[in-house]
TIKOL-511507 format. One record per residue (C-alpha): residue in three letters; x negated, y, z. Coordinates in steps of 0.1 Angstrom, whole numbers, plus 2048, in hexadecimal, padded with zeros to 3 digits. Layout:
REM residues N
ALAXYZ
...
END
This chain:
REM residues 177
MET800800800
ASN7F48227F7
ASP7FA844807
GLU81684D7F0
SER82A82E7F8
GLN82483481D
ASN83085881A
LYS85084D809
MET857834825
GLY85984F840
THR83785E848
PRO83788383E
THR81A89382C
PRO8058AE83C
GLU8168C8827
GLU8388BD831
LEU82D8BD855
ARG8208E1851
GLU8428EC842
GLN8548DB85E
VAL83E8EB878
GLU84490D867
ARG869909867
THR8698FE88B
ARG85491D894
ASP86D933882
GLU88A923894
LEU8789258B5
GLY87194A8AF
GLN8959518A8
THR8A093E8C7
VAL8879518DC
GLU8939728CE
ALA8B79698D5
LEU8AE95F8F9
ALA89B97F8FD
ALA8B89948F1
LYS8CF982909
ALA8B7988925
ASP8B39AD91D
ILE8CE9BB934
LYS8C59DF92D
ALA8CA9DB907
GLN8EB9C990D
ALA8F79E5924
LYS8EE9FF90A
GLU9019EB8F0
LYS9209E7906
THR91EA0C910
ALA91DA168EC
ALA93BA008E4
VAL94FA0D902
LYS947A318F8
GLU953A2A8D5
GLN973A1A8E1
ALA979A368F9
ALA974A508DE
GLU98CA3D8C7
LYS9A7A3B8E3
ALA9A2A5F8EC
ALA9A8A698C7
VAL9C7A548C6
VAL9D5A628E6
LYS9CDA858DB
GLU9DFA7F8BA
GLN9FDA708CD
ALA9FEA8D8E5
ALA9FEAA68C8
GLUA1AA948B7
LYSA2FA928D7
THRA28AB78DE
ALAA35AC08BC
VALA54AAA8C1
VALA5BAB98E3
ARGA56ADD8D6
GLUA6EAD68B9
GLNA88AC78D1
ALAA85AE58E9
ALAA89AFD8CC
GLUAA8AEA8C0
LYSAB7AEA8E3
ALAAB0B0F8E8
ALAAC0B178C7
ALAADEB028D0
ALAAE1B128F3
SERADEB358E3
GLYAF9B2D8CB
GLNB10B208E7
ILEB09B3F8FB
ARGB11B568DE
GLUB31B428D7
LYSB3CB448FB
THRB34B698FC
GLUB48B6F8DD
GLNB65B5B8EB
ALAB64B6E90B
ALAB64B908F9
GLNB80B858E3
LEUB94B79902
VALB8FB9A913
LYSB99BAC8F4
ASPBB8B968EF
ARGBC3B9A913
THRBBEBBF914
PROBDEBD290D
ASPBDFBE78ED
ALABE6C06901
VALBC6C01916
LEUBB2BFB8F6
GLUBC0C1B8E7
LYSBB9C30906
THRB96C21908
ALAB8FC2B8E4
GLNB9DC4E8EA
ALAB88C5290A
ALAB69C468F8
ALAB6FC5F8DC
GLNB74C7B8F5
VALB54C71907
ARGB41C718E7
GLUB4FC938DD
SERB48CA1900
ALAB24C948FF
ALAB1FCA48DD
GLNB2CCC58EA
VALB16CC3909
ARGAF8CBA8F3
ARGAFECD88DC
TYRB03CF08FA
ALAAE4CE390B
ALAAD0CE78EC
GLUADBD0B8E7
LYSAD5D1590B
THRAB5D02913
PROA93D1390D
ASPA7DD048F2
PROA60CF990A
LEUA79CE691F
LEUA88CD6900
GLUA65CCA8F6
LYSA5FCBB919
ALAA81CAA918
ASPA7AC9C8F6
ARGA58C8E902
ALAA69C7F921
ALAA84C6F90B
THRA6AC608F4
ALAA57C52912
ALAA78C44920
ARGA80C338FF
ALAA5DC248FD
ASNA5FC17921
ARGA83C0B923
THRA7DBED939
PROA70BFF957
LEUA8AC1A953
ILEAA6C00951
ALAA98BED96F
GLYA96C0E983
GLYABAC1697A
ALAAC6BF3984
VALAB4BF79A6
LEUAC4C199AB
VALAE7C0C9A3
ALAAE2BEE9BA
PHEAD6C059D6
LEUAF4C1C9D1
LEUB0DBFF9D0
ILEAFEBF09F0
ARGAFFC12A01
ARGB23C179F6
SERB2EBF4A03
ARGB1DBFAA24
GLYB2FC1CA27
ARGB50C0AA23
ASNB48BF0A3D
ARGB42C0AA58
END
């Protein structure tokens, strides 16, 4: 028997042995790298931290988007409800005004209209008389005061309301004594 027949029967050649050793070394190197990666806790922690950060960022983006959508829906619903309430208030006010108008006798309505016309005419006469008799510097100051009052109506109205409330309270206390 020669070497070739022996090799075919199961004994490997030196070259085959070298290739087998090289493959085994590669496999062993890969196994060692895998074991080293499993043993490297710091690297695993970094990988997990990165994964958790990414998941948290994704969830935060989803939650932010959902919150924005819900805010828009709630805002729209609030606007719709406010519009509906405003319409109801307007309707009720119109009904109340019409009811008062319907229940007020015609004679009272006529007298009210006549009184309003008389008041307007009297006010116009007073205005003309005051304009004729008032000196020009005083008219200029009054005009400036009126302009300032028109510009600042809210404080003026609030002050008037406080004055009326004070007078009503004082009047009611006077009756109780």
